[in-house]
DSSP file (Angstrom, degrees, kcal/mol; ACC not computed):
  #  RESIDUE AA STRUCTURE BP1 BP2  ACC     N-H-->O    O-->H-N    N-H-->O    O-->H-N    TCO  KAPPA ALPHA  PHI   PSI    X-CA   Y-CA   Z-CA
    1    1 A M              0   0    0      0, 0.0    38,-0.1     0, 0.0    36,-0.0   0.000 360.0 360.0 360.0 142.6   18.6  -13.4  -14.3
    2    2 A N        -     0   0    0     36,-0.3     2,-0.3     1,-0.1    35,-0.1  -0.271 360.0-135.0 -69.8 158.6   16.2  -11.2  -12.3
    3    3 A T        -     0   0    0      1,-0.0     2,-0.3    -2,-0.0    -1,-0.1  -0.781  31.2 -88.8-111.8 160.7   17.3   -7.8  -11.1
    4    4 A V        -     0   0    0     -2,-0.3    31,-0.1     1,-0.2     3,-0.1  -0.526  41.7-177.2 -68.1 127.8   16.8   -6.2   -7.7
    5    5 A K        +     0   0    0     29,-0.4     2,-0.3    -2,-0.3    -1,-0.2   0.652  58.6   5.7-106.7 -19.5   13.4   -4.3   -7.9
    6    6 A N  S    S-     0   0    0     28,-0.1    -1,-0.1    29,-0.1     3,-0.1  -0.903  84.3 -85.7-151.9-177.1   13.2   -2.7   -4.5
    7    7 A E  S    S+     0   0    0     -2,-0.3     2,-0.7     1,-0.2    -1,-0.0   0.843 114.2  49.1 -66.2 -34.5   15.0   -2.1   -1.3
    8    8 A K  S    S+     0   0    0     52,-0.1     2,-0.4    49,-0.0    -1,-0.2  -0.908  72.2 173.1-113.5 109.8   14.0   -5.3    0.3
    9    9 A T        -     0   0    0     -2,-0.7    52,-3.9    50,-0.3     2,-0.5  -0.917  22.3-149.1-118.3 140.8   14.5   -8.4   -1.8
   10   10 A I  E     -ab  36  61A   0     25,-3.4    27,-2.9    -2,-0.4     2,-0.6  -0.941  13.5-152.1-107.1 126.1   14.2  -12.0   -0.9
   11   11 A L  E     -a   37   0A   0     50,-1.8     2,-0.5    -2,-0.5    52,-0.5  -0.878   9.7-170.2-101.3 124.4   16.5  -14.4   -2.8
   12   12 A V  E     -a   38   0A   0     25,-3.1    27,-2.9    -2,-0.6     2,-0.7  -0.966   3.4-170.8-114.8 119.5   15.2  -17.9   -3.3
   13   13 A V  E     +a   39   0A   0     -2,-0.5     2,-0.4    50,-0.3    27,-0.2  -0.930  26.7 146.3-110.3 108.8   17.7  -20.4   -4.7
   14   14 A E        -     0   0    0     25,-2.0    -2,-0.1    -2,-0.7    27,-0.1  -0.983  32.8-172.2-148.7 128.4   15.9  -23.6   -5.5
   15   15 A D        +     0   0    0     -2,-0.4     2,-0.7     4,-0.0    25,-0.1   0.501  62.0  98.3-100.8  -4.8   16.4  -26.2   -8.2
   16   16 A N     >  -     0   0    0      1,-0.2     4,-2.4     2,-0.0     5,-0.2  -0.751  61.3-156.2 -86.6 114.5   13.3  -28.2   -7.7
   17   17 A V  H  > S+     0   0    0     -2,-0.7     4,-2.3     1,-0.2    -1,-0.2   0.829  91.9  53.7 -62.9 -32.7   10.7  -27.1  -10.2
   18   18 A D  H  > S+     0   0    0      2,-0.2     4,-2.1     1,-0.2    -1,-0.2   0.929 109.7  47.2 -66.9 -43.9    7.8  -28.3   -8.1
   19   19 A D  H  > S+     0   0    0      1,-0.2     4,-2.7     2,-0.2    -2,-0.2   0.912 112.5  50.1 -62.3 -42.3    9.0  -26.3   -5.1
   20   20 A V  H  X S+     0   0    0     -4,-2.4     4,-2.7     2,-0.2     5,-0.2   0.912 107.8  54.5 -62.6 -42.5    9.6  -23.2   -7.2
   21   21 A F  H  X S+     0   0    0     -4,-2.3     4,-1.6     1,-0.2    -2,-0.2   0.939 113.3  40.9 -55.7 -50.0    6.0  -23.6   -8.7
   22   22 A F  H  X S+     0   0    0     -4,-2.1     4,-2.2     2,-0.2    -2,-0.2   0.884 113.7  52.8 -70.4 -38.1    4.4  -23.6   -5.2
   23   23 A L  H  X S+     0   0    0     -4,-2.7     4,-2.7     1,-0.2    -1,-0.2   0.904 108.3  51.5 -62.3 -40.3    6.7  -20.9   -3.8
   24   24 A K  H  X S+     0   0    0     -4,-2.7     4,-2.4     2,-0.2    -1,-0.2   0.874 108.3  51.6 -65.1 -36.4    5.8  -18.6   -6.8
   25   25 A R  H  X S+     0   0    0     -4,-1.6     4,-2.4    -5,-0.2    -1,-0.2   0.917 111.6  47.0 -64.4 -42.3    2.1  -19.2   -6.1
   26   26 A I  H  X S+     0   0    0     -4,-2.2     4,-2.0     2,-0.2    -2,-0.2   0.923 112.1  50.0 -64.0 -44.4    2.6  -18.3   -2.4
   27   27 A V  H  <>S+     0   0    0     -4,-2.7     5,-2.6     1,-0.2     6,-0.4   0.901 111.1  49.3 -61.6 -42.0    4.6  -15.2   -3.4
   28   28 A K  H ><5S+     0   0    0     -4,-2.4     3,-1.4     1,-0.2    -1,-0.2   0.925 110.5  49.4 -64.6 -44.5    1.9  -14.1   -5.9
   29   29 A K  H 3<5S+     0   0    0     -4,-2.4    -1,-0.2     1,-0.3    -2,-0.2   0.852 111.5  49.6 -62.4 -33.6   -0.9  -14.6   -3.3
   30   30 A A  T 3<5S-     0   0    0     -4,-2.0    -1,-0.3    -5,-0.2    -2,-0.2   0.453 111.5-125.1 -83.7  -0.2    1.1  -12.5   -0.8
   31   31 A E  T < 5S+     0   0    0     -3,-1.4    -3,-0.2    -4,-0.2     3,-0.1   0.899  74.3 125.1  56.7  44.6    1.6   -9.9   -3.5
   32   32 A L    >>< +     0   0    0     -5,-2.6     3,-2.3     1,-0.1     4,-0.8   0.138  22.3 119.8-114.4  16.3    5.4  -10.0   -3.1
   33   33 A E  G >4 S+     0   0    0     -6,-0.4     3,-0.6     1,-0.3    -1,-0.1   0.822  75.3  52.2 -56.0 -34.6    6.2  -10.7   -6.7
   34   34 A E  G 34 S+     0   0    0      1,-0.2   -29,-0.4    -3,-0.1    -1,-0.3   0.607 110.9  49.9 -75.8 -10.8    8.3   -7.5   -7.0
   35   35 A S  G <4 S+     0   0    0     -3,-2.3   -25,-3.4   -30,-0.1     2,-0.5   0.507  95.6  77.9-106.2  -7.3   10.3   -8.5   -3.9
   36   36 A V  E <<  -a   10   0A   0     -4,-0.8     2,-0.5    -3,-0.6   -25,-0.2  -0.903  53.3-166.5-117.2 132.1   11.3  -12.0   -4.7
   37   37 A V  E     -a   11   0A   0    -27,-2.9   -25,-3.1    -2,-0.5     2,-0.5  -0.965  10.6-156.1-113.3 125.7   14.1  -13.2   -7.0
   38   38 A F  E     +a   12   0A   0     -2,-0.5     2,-0.4   -27,-0.2   -36,-0.3  -0.894  15.2 174.4-104.3 128.6   14.2  -16.9   -8.0
   39   39 A I  E     -a   13   0A   0    -27,-2.9   -25,-2.0    -2,-0.5    -2,-0.0  -0.997  17.7-162.9-131.9 137.0   17.4  -18.5   -9.0
   40   40 A S        +     0   0    0     -2,-0.4     2,-0.4   -27,-0.2   -27,-0.1   0.442  69.2  60.0-101.7   0.6   17.8  -22.2   -9.7
   41   41 A D     >  -     0   0    0      1,-0.1     4,-2.0   -27,-0.1     5,-0.1  -0.990  68.0-140.2-136.0 136.6   21.5  -22.6   -9.6
   42   42 A G  H  > S+     0   0    0     -2,-0.4     4,-2.1     1,-0.2     5,-0.1   0.875 105.3  51.9 -62.0 -39.5   24.0  -22.0   -6.8
   43   43 A E  H  > S+     0   0    0      1,-0.2     4,-2.2     2,-0.2    -1,-0.2   0.905 109.7  49.7 -64.9 -40.5   26.7  -20.6   -9.2
   44   44 A D  H  > S+     0   0    0      1,-0.2     4,-2.5     2,-0.2    -1,-0.2   0.870 108.6  54.3 -63.7 -35.5   24.1  -18.1  -10.6
   45   45 A A  H  X S+     0   0    0     -4,-2.0     4,-2.6     2,-0.2    -2,-0.2   0.906 107.5  49.2 -65.2 -40.9   23.1  -17.2   -7.1
   46   46 A I  H  X S+     0   0    0     -4,-2.1     4,-2.5     2,-0.2    -2,-0.2   0.921 111.9  48.5 -64.5 -43.0   26.8  -16.3   -6.2
   47   47 A R  H  X S+     0   0    0     -4,-2.2     4,-2.4     2,-0.2    -2,-0.2   0.910 110.9  51.6 -61.7 -41.4   27.0  -14.2   -9.4
   48   48 A Y  H  X S+     0   0    0     -4,-2.5     4,-2.0     2,-0.2    -2,-0.2   0.930 111.4  46.5 -60.5 -46.2   23.8  -12.5   -8.5
   49   49 A L  H  X S+     0   0    0     -4,-2.6     4,-2.0     2,-0.2    -1,-0.2   0.882 110.1  53.4 -66.3 -37.9   25.1  -11.7   -5.0
   50   50 A D  H  X S+     0   0    0     -4,-2.5     4,-1.1     1,-0.2    -1,-0.2   0.912 108.7  50.3 -60.4 -41.7   28.4  -10.5   -6.4
   51   51 A D  H  < S+     0   0    0     -4,-2.4     4,-0.5     1,-0.2     3,-0.4   0.883 107.5  54.2 -62.6 -38.3   26.4   -8.1   -8.7
   52   52 A C  H >< S+     0   0    0     -4,-2.0     3,-1.2     1,-0.2    -1,-0.2   0.889 104.2  54.7 -62.6 -38.8   24.5   -6.9   -5.7
   53   53 A L  H 3< S+     0   0    0     -4,-2.0    -1,-0.2     1,-0.3    -2,-0.2   0.788 102.6  57.4 -65.9 -26.2   27.7   -6.0   -3.9
   54   54 A A  T 3< S+     0   0    0     -4,-1.1    -1,-0.3    -3,-0.4    -2,-0.2   0.597 103.2  65.5 -80.0 -10.4   28.7   -3.9   -6.9
   55   55 A R  S <  S-     0   0    0     -3,-1.2     0, 0.0    -4,-0.5     0, 0.0  -0.694  88.6-118.6-108.8 162.4   25.6   -1.8   -6.5
   56   56 A P  S    S+     0   0    0      0, 0.0    -3,-0.1     0, 0.0    -4,-0.1   0.612  82.7 103.4 -76.0  -9.7   24.6    0.6   -3.7
   57   57 A E  S    S-     0   0    0     -5,-0.1    -2,-0.2     1,-0.1   -50,-0.1  -0.358  80.6-102.5 -71.1 152.7   21.4   -1.5   -2.9
   58   58 A P        -     0   0    0      0, 0.0    -1,-0.1     0, 0.0   -49,-0.1  -0.304  41.9 -94.0 -69.9 158.9   21.4   -3.8    0.1
   59   59 A L        -     0   0    0      1,-0.1   -50,-0.3   -51,-0.1     3,-0.1  -0.341  49.8 -94.4 -66.2 153.7   21.9   -7.5   -0.3
   60   60 A P        -     0   0    0      0, 0.0   -50,-0.2     0, 0.0     2,-0.2  -0.271  43.7 -99.1 -64.0 156.7   18.7   -9.7   -0.5
   61   61 A R  B     -b   10   0A   0    -52,-3.9   -50,-1.8    -3,-0.1     2,-0.3  -0.497  45.5-115.5 -71.1 149.9   17.4  -11.2    2.6
   62   62 A A        -     0   0    0     -2,-0.2   -50,-0.1   -52,-0.2    -1,-0.1  -0.635  19.4-160.0 -93.4 146.2   18.4  -14.8    2.9
   63   63 A I        -     0   0    0    -52,-0.5   -50,-0.3    -2,-0.3     3,-0.1  -0.985  25.1-132.8-118.4 116.6   16.2  -17.9    2.9
   64   64 A P        -     0   0    0      0, 0.0     2,-0.3     0, 0.0     0, 0.0  -0.237  36.1 -84.5 -65.6 159.0   17.9  -20.9    4.5
   65   65 A S        -     0   0    0      1,-0.1     2,-0.4    23,-0.1   -51,-0.1  -0.474  45.6-143.6 -62.5 124.9   17.8  -24.2    2.7
   66   66 A L        -     0   0    0     -2,-0.3     2,-0.4    -3,-0.1    -1,-0.1  -0.802  18.0-166.5 -96.0 136.1   14.5  -25.9    3.7
   67   67 A C        -     0   0    0     -2,-0.4     2,-1.4    12,-0.1    19,-0.1  -0.965  27.5-121.4-129.0 135.3   14.8  -29.6    4.1
   68   68 A N        +     0   0    0     -2,-0.4    11,-2.4     1,-0.2    -2,-0.0  -0.616  36.1 173.6 -75.8  95.6   12.0  -32.1    4.3
   69   69 A A        +     0   0    0     -2,-1.4    -1,-0.2     9,-0.2    17,-0.1   0.422  38.5 112.2 -88.6   1.8   12.9  -33.6    7.7
   70   70 A A  S    S-     0   0    0      1,-0.1     9,-0.5     8,-0.1    -2,-0.0  -0.526  77.9-104.1 -74.9 141.8    9.9  -35.8    8.0
   71   71 A P        -     0   0    0      0, 0.0     7,-0.2     0, 0.0    -1,-0.1  -0.310  38.9-107.2 -61.6 147.1   10.6  -39.5    7.9
   72   72 A S    >   -     0   0    0      5,-2.1     3,-2.3     1,-0.1     5,-0.2  -0.344  32.6-104.4 -70.3 159.0    9.8  -41.2    4.6
   73   73 A P  T 3  S+     0   0    0      0, 0.0    -1,-0.1     0, 0.0     0, 0.0   0.824 123.9  49.7 -55.7 -32.1    6.7  -43.5    4.6
   74   74 A G  T 3  S-     0   0    0      3,-0.1    -2,-0.0     1,-0.0     0, 0.0   0.471 114.0-118.5 -86.1  -0.5    9.0  -46.5    4.5
   75   75 A G  S <  S+     0   0    0     -3,-2.3     3,-0.1     2,-0.2    -1,-0.0   0.688  71.3 136.3  75.3  17.6   11.0  -45.2    7.5
   76   76 A A        -     0   0    0      1,-0.2     8,-0.3     7,-0.0     2,-0.3   0.613  69.8 -77.4 -77.4 -11.0   14.2  -45.1    5.4
   77   77 A G        -     0   0    0      6,-0.2    -5,-2.1    -5,-0.2    -1,-0.2  -0.882  50.9 -67.5 143.9-175.3   15.2  -41.7    6.6
   78   78 A A  S    S+     0   0    0      6,-2.7    -9,-0.2    -2,-0.3     3,-0.2  -0.609  74.7  58.9-109.0 168.8   14.6  -38.0    6.3
   79   79 A G  S >  S-     0   0    0    -11,-2.4     3,-1.1    -9,-0.5     5,-0.1  -0.041  91.3 -75.8  96.3 160.4   15.2  -35.5    3.6
   80   80 A P  T 3  S+     0   0    0      0, 0.0    -1,-0.2     0, 0.0   -11,-0.0   0.762 132.3  41.4 -66.7 -24.9   13.9  -35.3    0.0
   81   81 A R  T 3  S-     0   0    0      1,-0.2    -2,-0.1    -3,-0.2    -3,-0.1   0.402 104.5-140.4-102.2   1.5   16.3  -38.0   -1.2
   82   82 A G    <   +     0   0    0     -3,-1.1    -1,-0.2     2,-0.1    -5,-0.1  -0.026  60.7 105.3  70.3-178.5   15.8  -40.3    1.8
   83   83 A G  S    S-     0   0    0     -7,-0.1     2,-0.3    -4,-0.1    -6,-0.2   0.911  84.7 -24.4  78.6  45.4   18.5  -42.3    3.5
   84   84 A G  S    S-     0   0    0     -8,-0.3    -6,-2.7    -5,-0.1    -2,-0.1  -0.762  94.4 -11.2 127.4-167.1   19.4  -40.6    6.7
   85   85 A A  S    S-     0   0    0     -2,-0.3   -16,-0.0    -8,-0.2     0, 0.0  -0.233  77.6 -84.0 -72.5 159.5   19.4  -37.3    8.6
   86   86 A C    >   -     0   0    0      1,-0.2     3,-1.5   -17,-0.1    -1,-0.1  -0.447  34.9-139.7 -61.4 127.4   18.6  -34.0    7.0
   87   87 A P  T 3  S+     0   0    0      0, 0.0    -1,-0.2     0, 0.0    -2,-0.1   0.672  96.2  64.3 -68.4 -14.6   21.9  -32.7    5.5
   88   88 A C  T 3         0   0    0      1,-0.0    -2,-0.1   -23,-0.0   -23,-0.1   0.311 360.0 360.0 -94.4  11.3   21.2  -29.1    6.6
   89   89 A G    <         0   0    0     -3,-1.5    -3,-0.0     0, 0.0    -1,-0.0   0.438 360.0 360.0 112.0 360.0   21.3  -30.0   10.3
């Protein structure tokens, strides 16, 4: 698991390897590699945040769950898995 590298850290919790690949490319282009922590599992993210609370450093900035709210080509619904409204609201 990554460690906090500076005062302002962005935590990205994402289990989709394709999304992580593209997010890492964006982060690299923006020269923010030292500021972003990628975690692929929710339980690991909770452990990471618990570890942050045990240190004097501030908690990472949050990135809300991003959801593909565009309708699927077949009109079956929104979201990455299709079948209805976006689960994140």
